[in-house]
C-alpha positions as CSV (number, residue, x, y, z in Angstrom):
1,X,15.3,6.0,-9.6
2,X,17.5,3.4,-8.9
3,X,16.3,-0.2,-8.6
4,X,17.1,-0.3,-4.8
5,X,14.9,2.7,-4.2
6,X,12.2,1.4,-5.8
7,X,12.6,-1.6,-3.6
8,X,12.2,1.0,-0.3
9,X,9.7,2.7,-1.9
10,X,7.4,-0.4,-2.3
11,X,8.4,-1.9,1.2
12,X,7.3,1.7,2.1
13,X,4.3,1.7,0.6
14,X,2.9,-2.1,1.3
15,X,3.8,-1.3,5.3
16,X,1.6,1.9,4.9
17,X,-1.4,-0.1,3.4
18,X,-1.1,-3.2,6.0
19,X,-1.0,-0.3,8.7
20,X,-4.2,1.2,6.9
21,X,-6.1,-1.9,6.6
22,X,-6.1,-2.2,10.8
23,X,-6.1,1.6,11.0
24,X,-9.7,2.8,9.3
25,X,-11.7,0.1,10.9
26,X,-10.4,1.1,14.5
27,X,-10.9,4.8,13.6
28,X,-14.4,4.0,12.5
29,X,-15.2,2.0,15.8
30,X,-14.1,5.0,17.8
31,X,-15.8,7.4,15.6
32,X,-19.0,5.6,16.3
33,X,-18.4,5.6,19.9
34,X,-17.6,9.3,20.5
35,X,-21.2,9.6,18.1
36,X,-23.1,7.2,20.2
37,X,-22.0,8.6,23.3
38,X,-22.6,12.7,22.2
39,X,-25.9,11.4,21.2
40,X,-27.2,10.0,24.1
C-alpha cells in the first residue's frame, strides 16, 4: 500500500467513525421508541 492510499484510507475511516458517533445514538432512540410503542 502506498502512502497516498493510506491517507485515503485514514480519511475514509475517520469519516466513518464520525458518522457512527451520531448514528448509534439516533438508532438507539428509534429502537427505544419502537419498543415503547409496541409495549403500550
